[in-house]
C-alpha positions as a Python dict, from the first residue, in 0.01 Angstrom:
ca = {
    (1, 'M'): (0, 0, 0),
    (2, 'T'): (287, 87, -235),
    (3, 'D'): (302, 407, -435),
    (4, 'Y'): (264, 251, -778),
    (5, 'V'): (149, -110, -746),
    (6, 'V'): (-166, -249, -584),
    (7, 'S'): (-301, -603, -562),
    (8, 'P'): (-671, -674, -626),
    (9, 'S'): (-742, -755, -262),
    (10, 'R'): (-617, -411, -160),
    (11, 'L'): (-843, -221, -398),
    (12, 'Q'): (-1102, -174, -125),
    (13, 'E'): (-848, 47, 53),
    (14, 'C'): (-841, 286, -241),
    (15, 'P'): (-1048, 606, -216),
    (16, 'E'): (-1413, 579, -307),
    (17, 'A'): (-1540, 702, -641),
    (18, 'P'): (-1519, 1083, -670),
    (19, 'P'): (-1839, 1285, -616),
    (20, 'Q'): (-2053, 1400, -907),
    (21, 'Y'): (-2154, 1763, -947),
    (22, 'T'): (-2437, 1638, -1168),
    (23, 'E'): (-2579, 1290, -1179),
    (24, 'H'): (-2543, 1055, -1476),
    (25, 'G'): (-2170, 1127, -1496),
    (26, 'I'): (-2204, 1457, -1681),
    (27, 'L'): (-1965, 1633, -1443),
    (28, 'V'): (-1748, 1431, -1203),
    (29, 'K'): (-1480, 1567, -970),
    (30, 'G'): (-1124, 1542, -1098),
    (31, 'T'): (-1209, 1463, -1460),
    (32, 'L'): (-1127, 1607, -1802),
    (33, 'N'): (-1432, 1680, -2018),
    (34, 'A'): (-1505, 1815, -2364),
    (35, 'F'): (-1818, 1988, -2491),
    (36, 'V'): (-1789, 1965, -2869),
    (37, 'G'): (-1998, 2140, -3131),
    (38, 'A'): (-1992, 2348, -3446),
    (39, 'S'): (-2005, 2725, -3435),
    (40, 'Q'): (-2355, 2846, -3340),
    (41, 'S'): (-2446, 2502, -3204),
    (42, 'G'): (-2523, 2648, -2860),
    (43, 'K'): (-2238, 2487, -2665),
    (44, 'S'): (-2149, 2809, -2479),
    (45, 'Q'): (-2514, 2865, -2382),
    (46, 'F'): (-2539, 2500, -2274),
    (47, 'L'): (-2230, 2542, -2053),
    (48, 'L'): (-2367, 2861, -1897),
    (49, 'H'): (-2702, 2696, -1828),
    (50, 'L'): (-2526, 2402, -1660),
    (51, 'F'): (-2314, 2625, -1438),
    (52, 'C'): (-2603, 2855, -1343),
    (53, 'C'): (-2820, 2554, -1251),
    (54, 'I'): (-2543, 2416, -1029),
    (55, 'A'): (-2479, 2760, -874),
    (56, 'T'): (-2845, 2806, -780),
    (57, 'G'): (-2924, 2444, -690),
    (58, 'K'): (-3169, 2399, -976),
    (59, 'Y'): (-3231, 2078, -1162),
    (60, 'F'): (-3046, 2054, -1495),
    (61, 'F'): (-3270, 1895, -1759),
    (62, 'G'): (-3440, 1719, -1469),
    (63, 'I'): (-3102, 1599, -1335),
    (64, 'R'): (-3010, 1669, -974),
    (65, 'T'): (-2710, 1900, -925),
    (66, 'H'): (-2471, 1931, -632),
    (67, 'P'): (-2302, 2256, -527),
    (68, 'C'): (-1950, 2350, -632),
    (69, 'R'): (-1758, 2661, -733),
    (70, 'M'): (-1704, 2722, -1102),
    (71, 'A'): (-1509, 2949, -1335),
    (72, 'I'): (-1556, 3009, -1706),
    (73, 'V'): (-1253, 3126, -1902),
    (74, 'V'): (-1407, 3339, -2176),
    (75, 'G'): (-1145, 3326, -2446),
    (76, 'E'): (-1358, 3508, -2699),
    (77, 'G'): (-1679, 3710, -2707),
    (78, 'F'): (-1687, 3830, -2347),
    (79, 'H'): (-1904, 4124, -2452),
    (80, 'G'): (-2200, 3886, -2480),
    (81, 'I'): (-2164, 3734, -2133),
    (82, 'P'): (-2340, 4008, -1927),
    (83, 'A'): (-2652, 3992, -2145),
    (84, 'R'): (-2657, 3610, -2133),
    (85, 'V'): (-2630, 3596, -1753),
    (86, 'I'): (-2888, 3870, -1698),
    (87, 'A'): (-3127, 3694, -1939),
    (88, 'W'): (-3081, 3359, -1759),
    (89, 'C'): (-3158, 3518, -1423),
    (90, 'E'): (-3460, 3703, -1561),
    (91, 'Y'): (-3597, 3390, -1724),
    (92, 'H'): (-3556, 3174, -1413),
    (93, 'G'): (-3659, 3438, -1160),
    (94, 'V'): (-3320, 3441, -989),
    (95, 'D'): (-3144, 3736, -828),
    (96, 'I'): (-2815, 3770, -1012),
    (97, 'A'): (-2633, 3812, -679),
    (98, 'E'): (-2714, 3447, -602),
    (99, 'L'): (-2452, 3347, -858),
    (100, 'D'): (-2167, 3536, -690),
    (101, 'E'): (-2086, 3269, -434),
    (102, 'R'): (-2037, 2989, -687),
    (103, 'L'): (-1952, 3139, -1028),
    (104, 'V'): (-1685, 3371, -1168),
    (105, 'F'): (-1579, 3468, -1518),
    (106, 'I'): (-1218, 3505, -1634),
    (107, 'R'): (-1228, 3737, -1932),
    (108, 'V'): (-873, 3689, -2055),
    (109, 'P'): (-769, 3383, -2260),
    (110, 'L'): (-585, 3172, -2003),
    (111, 'D'): (-287, 2987, -2145),
    (112, 'I'): (-216, 2697, -1910),
    (113, 'S'): (140, 2667, -2040),
    (114, 'N'): (220, 3008, -1890),
    (115, 'D'): (272, 2951, -1518),
    (116, 'A'): (302, 3322, -1440),
    (117, 'M'): (-29, 3401, -1608),
    (118, 'V'): (-206, 3113, -1434),
    (119, 'E'): (-75, 3224, -1095),
    (120, 'R'): (-173, 3585, -1157),
    (121, 'V'): (-531, 3495, -1245),
    (122, 'L'): (-559, 3251, -955),
    (123, 'A'): (-431, 3519, -717),
    (124, 'E'): (-720, 3743, -821),
    (125, 'V'): (-964, 3455, -783),
    (126, 'N'): (-829, 3380, -436),
    (127, 'A'): (-856, 3748, -342),
    (128, 'L'): (-1231, 3708, -384),
    (129, 'G'): (-1225, 3426, -130),
    (130, 'F'): (-1310, 3187, -412),
    (131, 'K'): (-1167, 2838, -465),
    (132, 'I'): (-1234, 2685, -805),
    (133, 'D'): (-1371, 2331, -823),
    (134, 'V'): (-1465, 2330, -1192),
    (135, 'I'): (-1306, 2541, -1465),
    (136, 'A'): (-1422, 2561, -1826),
    (137, 'F'): (-1214, 2693, -2116),
    (138, 'D'): (-1435, 2850, -2383),
    (139, 'T'): (-1279, 2762, -2620),
    (140, 'L'): (-971, 2540, -2624),
    (141, 'S'): (-839, 2705, -2942),
    (142, 'S'): (-877, 3060, -2807),
    (143, 'C'): (-680, 2970, -2494),
    (144, 'A'): (-413, 2762, -2669),
    (145, 'P'): (-49, 2879, -2678),
    (146, 'H'): (106, 3066, -2968),
    (147, 'G'): (229, 2818, -3225),
    (148, 'F'): (-4, 2543, -3102),
    (149, 'D'): (-118, 2309, -3380),
    (150, 'D'): (-440, 2137, -3283),
    (151, 'S'): (-393, 1881, -3562),
    (152, 'S'): (-64, 1762, -3410),
    (153, 'N'): (-96, 1474, -3165),
    (154, 'A'): (240, 1572, -3016),
    (155, 'H'): (114, 1923, -2942),
    (156, 'M'): (-222, 1801, -2819),
    (157, 'K'): (-63, 1542, -2592),
    (158, 'G'): (161, 1809, -2443),
    (159, 'Y'): (-140, 2033, -2383),
    (160, 'M'): (-335, 1750, -2221),
    (161, 'D'): (-33, 1670, -1999),
    (162, 'L'): (-45, 2030, -1876),
    (163, 'A'): (-420, 2002, -1816),
    (164, 'R'): (-375, 1685, -1612),
    (165, 'A'): (-99, 1849, -1408),
    (166, 'L'): (-323, 2148, -1329),
    (167, 'R'): (-612, 1918, -1247),
    (168, 'D'): (-402, 1725, -996),
    (169, 'R'): (-232, 2032, -848),
    (170, 'H'): (-551, 2231, -789),
    (171, 'E'): (-801, 1942, -761),
    (172, 'W'): (-995, 2078, -1054),
    (173, 'T'): (-1254, 1936, -1287),
    (174, 'I'): (-1174, 2075, -1632),
    (175, 'I'): (-1404, 2132, -1930),
    (176, 'F'): (-1280, 2224, -2277),
    (177, 'L'): (-1521, 2364, -2534),
    (178, 'A'): (-1403, 2264, -2879),
    (179, 'H'): (-1520, 2306, -3236),
    (180, 'T'): (-1607, 2013, -3460),
    (181, 'G'): (-1448, 1952, -3797),
    (182, 'H'): (-1573, 2163, -4084),
    (183, 'A'): (-1649, 1878, -4324),
    (184, 'N'): (-1970, 1684, -4340),
    (185, 'G'): (-1971, 1322, -4231),
    (186, 'P'): (-1759, 1181, -3947),
    (187, 'A'): (-1551, 1499, -3906),
    (188, 'A'): (-1865, 1689, -3808),
    (189, 'K'): (-1927, 1446, -3523),
    (190, 'R'): (-1601, 1494, -3335),
    (191, 'A'): (-1364, 1768, -3222),
    (192, 'R'): (-1146, 1899, -3499),
    (193, 'G'): (-775, 1823, -3500),
    (194, 'A'): (-573, 1561, -3320),
    (195, 'S'): (-737, 1248, -3182),
    (196, 'D'): (-547, 1277, -2854),
    (197, 'L'): (-807, 1528, -2733),
    (198, 'Y'): (-1080, 1265, -2747),
    (199, 'A'): (-847, 999, -2603),
    (200, 'S'): (-764, 1220, -2303),
    (201, 'M'): (-1122, 1299, -2207),
    (202, 'D'): (-1316, 1116, -1939),
    (203, 'T'): (-1643, 1245, -2083),
    (204, 'E'): (-1734, 1404, -2415),
    (205, 'L'): (-2064, 1568, -2504),
    (206, 'L'): (-2151, 1645, -2866),
    (207, 'I'): (-2389, 1938, -2924),
    (208, 'E'): (-2563, 1945, -3263),
    (209, 'N'): (-2814, 2189, -3409),
    (210, 'Q'): (-3079, 2083, -3656),
    (211, 'D'): (-3344, 2338, -3749),
    (212, 'G'): (-3316, 2511, -3411),
    (213, 'V'): (-3343, 2194, -3202),
    (214, 'R'): (-3015, 2126, -3022),
    (215, 'T'): (-2928, 1769, -2927),
    (216, 'V'): (-2664, 1681, -2666),
    (217, 'T'): (-2523, 1330, -2701),
    (218, 'M'): (-2275, 1171, -2462),
    (219, 'T'): (-2024, 1028, -2710),
    (220, 'K'): (-1779, 913, -2444),
    (221, 'S'): (-1808, 821, -2078),
    (222, 'R'): (-1512, 645, -1921),
    (223, 'D'): (-1681, 530, -1600),
    (224, 'F'): (-2056, 575, -1647),
    (225, 'A'): (-2322, 436, -1875),
    (226, 'P'): (-2399, 695, -2145),
    (227, 'M'): (-2703, 907, -2060),
    (228, 'E'): (-2999, 953, -2289),
    (229, 'P'): (-2958, 1249, -2529),
    (230, 'L'): (-3073, 1589, -2407),
    (231, 'R'): (-3254, 1833, -2631),
    (232, 'F'): (-3303, 2205, -2603),
    (233, 'K'): (-3379, 2518, -2797),
    (234, 'L'): (-3256, 2874, -2758),
    (235, 'E'): (-3538, 3115, -2678),
    (236, 'P'): (-3497, 3494, -2697),
    (237, 'C'): (-3498, 3670, -2361),
    (238, 'R'): (-3420, 4038, -2309),
    (239, 'Q'): (-3114, 4112, -2524),
    (240, 'S'): (-2992, 3752, -2543),
    (241, 'V'): (-3113, 3390, -2552),
    (242, 'V'): (-3162, 3121, -2289),
    (243, 'V'): (-3157, 2741, -2298),
    (244, 'V'): (-3505, 2588, -2285),
    (245, 'P'): (-3499, 2209, -2233),
    (246, 'I'): (-3722, 1993, -2451),
    (247, 'E'): (-3883, 1663, -2361),
    (248, 'S'): (-3994, 1408, -2619),
    (249, 'P'): (-4235, 1246, -2662),
    (250, 'A'): (-4465, 1465, -2457),
    (251, 'G'): (-4780, 1590, -2624),
    (252, 'P'): (-5079, 1375, -2719),
    (253, 'N'): (-4955, 1364, -3080),
    (254, 'G'): (-4591, 1304, -2987),
    (255, 'E'): (-4493, 1666, -3043),
    (256, 'M'): (-4203, 1815, -2849),
    (257, 'V'): (-4300, 1998, -2531),
    (258, 'E'): (-4086, 2218, -2309),
    (259, 'E'): (-3974, 2099, -1969),
    (260, 'V'): (-4186, 2258, -1697),
    (261, 'H'): (-3942, 2460, -1491),
    (262, 'P'): (-4010, 2610, -1146),
    (263, 'S'): (-4154, 2946, -1258),
    (264, 'M'): (-4417, 2771, -1472),
    (265, 'R'): (-4496, 2527, -1194),
    (266, 'L'): (-4534, 2810, -945),
    (267, 'A'): (-4779, 2995, -1170),
    (268, 'L'): (-4983, 2676, -1213),
    (269, 'Q'): (-4984, 2619, -839),
    (270, 'V'): (-5115, 2972, -775),
    (271, 'L'): (-5399, 2908, -1021),
    (272, 'R'): (-5496, 2583, -857),
    (273, 'E'): (-5492, 2726, -504),
    (274, 'H'): (-5704, 3028, -601),
    (275, 'G'): (-5972, 2846, -797),
    (276, 'E'): (-6063, 2920, -1153),
    (277, 'P'): (-6114, 3138, -1344),
    (278, 'M'): (-5856, 3373, -1195),
    (279, 'P'): (-5834, 3740, -1303),
    (280, 'L'): (-5498, 3808, -1468),
    (281, 'S'): (-5420, 4101, -1240),
    (282, 'I'): (-5458, 3885, -929),
    (283, 'W'): (-5261, 3601, -1085),
    (284, 'K'): (-4975, 3838, -1164),
    (285, 'Q'): (-4987, 3993, -817),
    (286, 'R'): (-4962, 3652, -652),
    (287, 'C'): (-4669, 3546, -871),
    (288, 'V'): (-4443, 3852, -886),
    (289, 'G'): (-4304, 3790, -539),
    (290, 'N'): (-4124, 3488, -682),
    (291, 'I'): (-4114, 3580, -1051),
    (292, 'S'): (-4019, 3919, -1190),
    (293, 'R'): (-4289, 4111, -1379),
    (294, 'A'): (-4120, 4050, -1713),
    (295, 'G'): (-4068, 3687, -1617),
    (296, 'F'): (-4439, 3649, -1537),
    (297, 'Y'): (-4548, 3759, -1886),
    (298, 'N'): (-4295, 3520, -2039),
    (299, 'T'): (-4415, 3236, -1815),
    (300, 'R'): (-4782, 3310, -1894),
    (301, 'R'): (-4714, 3296, -2266),
    (302, 'R'): (-4528, 2965, -2239),
    (303, 'L'): (-4808, 2810, -2034),
    (304, 'E'): (-5059, 2912, -2302),
    (305, 'V'): (-4843, 2772, -2584),
    (306, 'A'): (-4800, 2444, -2395),
    (307, 'G'): (-5175, 2416, -2345),
    (308, 'L'): (-5146, 2411, -1965),
    (309, 'V'): (-5370, 2716, -1917),
    (310, 'V'): (-5646, 2883, -2115),
    (311, 'I'): (-5696, 3259, -2094),
    (312, 'D'): (-6021, 3426, -2185),
    (313, 'K'): (-6211, 3739, -2077),
    (314, 'R'): (-6283, 3583, -1736),
    (315, 'G'): (-5914, 3523, -1664),
    (316, 'A'): (-5682, 3222, -1652),
    (317, 'V'): (-5816, 2868, -1636),
    (318, 'L'): (-5605, 2565, -1543),
    (319, 'T'): (-5643, 2285, -1800),
    (320, 'S'): (-5635, 1912, -1734),
    (321, 'G'): (-5279, 1920, -1869),
    (322, 'G'): (-5185, 2178, -1608),
    (323, 'E'): (-5343, 1966, -1335),
    (324, 'A'): (-5149, 1664, -1459),
    (325, 'V'): (-4823, 1856, -1444),
    (326, 'L'): (-4878, 1954, -1082),
    (327, 'G'): (-4973, 1600, -987),
    (328, 'F'): (-4697, 1427, -1182),
    (329, 'N'): (-4374, 1582, -1054),
    (330, 'P'): (-4258, 1415, -728),
    (331, 'H'): (-4065, 1724, -624),
    (332, 'D'): (-4369, 1948, -640),
    (333, 'S'): (-4654, 2069, -611),
    (334, 'G'): (-4546, 2342, -384),
    (335, 'M'): (-4186, 2228, -389),
    (336, 'S'): (-3879, 2335, -582),
    (337, 'N'): (-3573, 2113, -550),
    (338, 'G'): (-3725, 1968, -234),
    (339, 'R'): (-3793, 2305, -68),
    (340, 'P'): (-4134, 2474, -21),
    (341, 'L'): (-4197, 2762, -258),
    (342, 'D'): (-4244, 3088, -70),
    (343, 'I'): (-4458, 3311, -289),
    (344, 'Q'): (-4365, 3613, -79),
    (345, 'Q'): (-3992, 3554, -125),
    (346, 'T'): (-3843, 3799, -369),
    (347, 'G'): (-3676, 3661, -674),
    (348, 'R'): (-3629, 3970, -884),
    (349, 'V'): (-3320, 4030, -1085),
    (350, 'S'): (-3107, 4321, -978),
    (351, 'S'): (-3010, 4582, -1232),
    (352, 'P'): (-2692, 4508, -1426),
    (353, 'S'): (-2388, 4667, -1277),
    (354, 'T'): (-2213, 4940, -1469),
    (355, 'T'): (-1882, 4843, -1313),
    (356, 'P'): (-1660, 4669, -1572),
    (357, 'L'): (-1605, 4302, -1505),
    (358, 'G'): (-1276, 4121, -1543),
    (359, 'V'): (-915, 4131, -1438),
    (360, 'D'): (-745, 4471, -1428),
    (361, 'G'): (-878, 4581, -1764),
    (362, 'L'): (-766, 4264, -1939),
    (363, 'D'): (-1010, 4164, -2207),
    (364, 'S'): (-1046, 3900, -2473),
    (365, 'R'): (-1110, 4161, -2741),
    (366, 'R'): (-886, 4139, -3043),
    (367, 'Q'): (-648, 4406, -3164),
    (368, 'S'): (-682, 4562, -3507),
    (369, 'N'): (-441, 4304, -3651),
    (370, 'G'): (-662, 4021, -3523),
    (371, 'A'): (-428, 3911, -3245),
    (372, 'V'): (-561, 3868, -2897),
    (373, 'G'): (-441, 4140, -2660),
    (374, 'R'): (-261, 3988, -2362),
    (375, 'P'): (-19, 4106, -2096),
    (376, 'V'): (357, 4074, -2125),
    (377, 'D'): (461, 3802, -1886),
    (378, 'T'): (719, 3531, -1825),
    (379, 'R'): (705, 3270, -2096),
    (380, 'A'): (690, 2903, -2011),
    (381, 'E'): (722, 2594, -2224),
    (382, 'G'): (514, 2281, -2192),
    (383, 'P'): (592, 1936, -2332),
    (384, 'G'): (565, 1946, -2708),
    (385, 'L'): (455, 2311, -2712),
    (386, 'Q'): (610, 2624, -2853),
    (387, 'P'): (692, 2910, -2613),
    (388, 'Y'): (407, 3154, -2573),
    (389, 'D'): (478, 3501, -2711),
    (390, 'W'): (269, 3740, -2505),
    (391, 'A'): (155, 4046, -2695),
    (392, 'P'): (110, 4375, -2505),
    (393, 'L'): (-247, 4464, -2427),
    (394, 'N'): (-373, 4795, -2554),
    (395, 'P'): (-602, 4956, -2291),
    (396, 'V'): (-966, 4936, -2385),
    (397, 'E'): (-1129, 5277, -2390),
}
């Protein structure tokens, strides 16, 4: 086979289709992807939920995930990340240490046109014994070079050329989080700025918020049939919020009902095995080996709201809806992602570390003049881009 030309009969000698980290083409190895949404649409929370599900082997909106190692470049708002991660772990009954093997955060805006900066960050990643498979830039604009004009197709094409080069060099899957246009109408349905961003993507997901219900629509898929839209809401948990998937239609009157995730299913299973009614103290005692105490109260409340259990002075009673849930899911009852649920296995969340996270004190916090503090480093130019002027970082007290 030649380097550049191939005849149809030789196509079967080409490599097979790349593996998917999630089914339905949401995340495929070696692709460029965009998660697009307005400010406050929930795109950052959606990304974190996706990565945490992959890291822990959980289903993502009922979609099977496959393990990989991921990094999120937090270009802005890193101060909110610890609370978000701790809340996710608390809500799902996961020990936060379970994420360490497959997820890291880079808390400095990473300009991919600066080779020295990229190599420095990757050296620290490698020092952890970590090899990135998927990297997400949250957001594209916060990580873009100085002088970058996102409305210029020449600039955007140059930036996408750099992204493709990094993808090929490191065998990465890349995700860019991008804002939509500010105007109503068509501009609110696509990423703001140059059209070359959309043209360069293999997959694009649009996240929209209407009255607290977030809808995720696959607006582009180069090699897969578009998936059905996903819907979720953001529910308060501890000092942050978590993504709660929504199914529709679900209830007897067509109302929206939350997806039944493993902690809810476990609590229902305990009720069924014990016999009803079950005193609340015993129910809690049987569940807290796999769900934290705070997580149990949250799970109990959600089961009541969904009409899957009824609680009275005798204790908790499993409804016909709860029975139907346990009998409907092929992966359970008694199973989570194909594995038996061990009620004695601990799933508590460890206390948040007081050790600062990040890279040698680098942070995405902004200086008093509004500029992002970054280290002085060798400047590099990319095709169609202006040189990056690195501002000195003032130490964060």
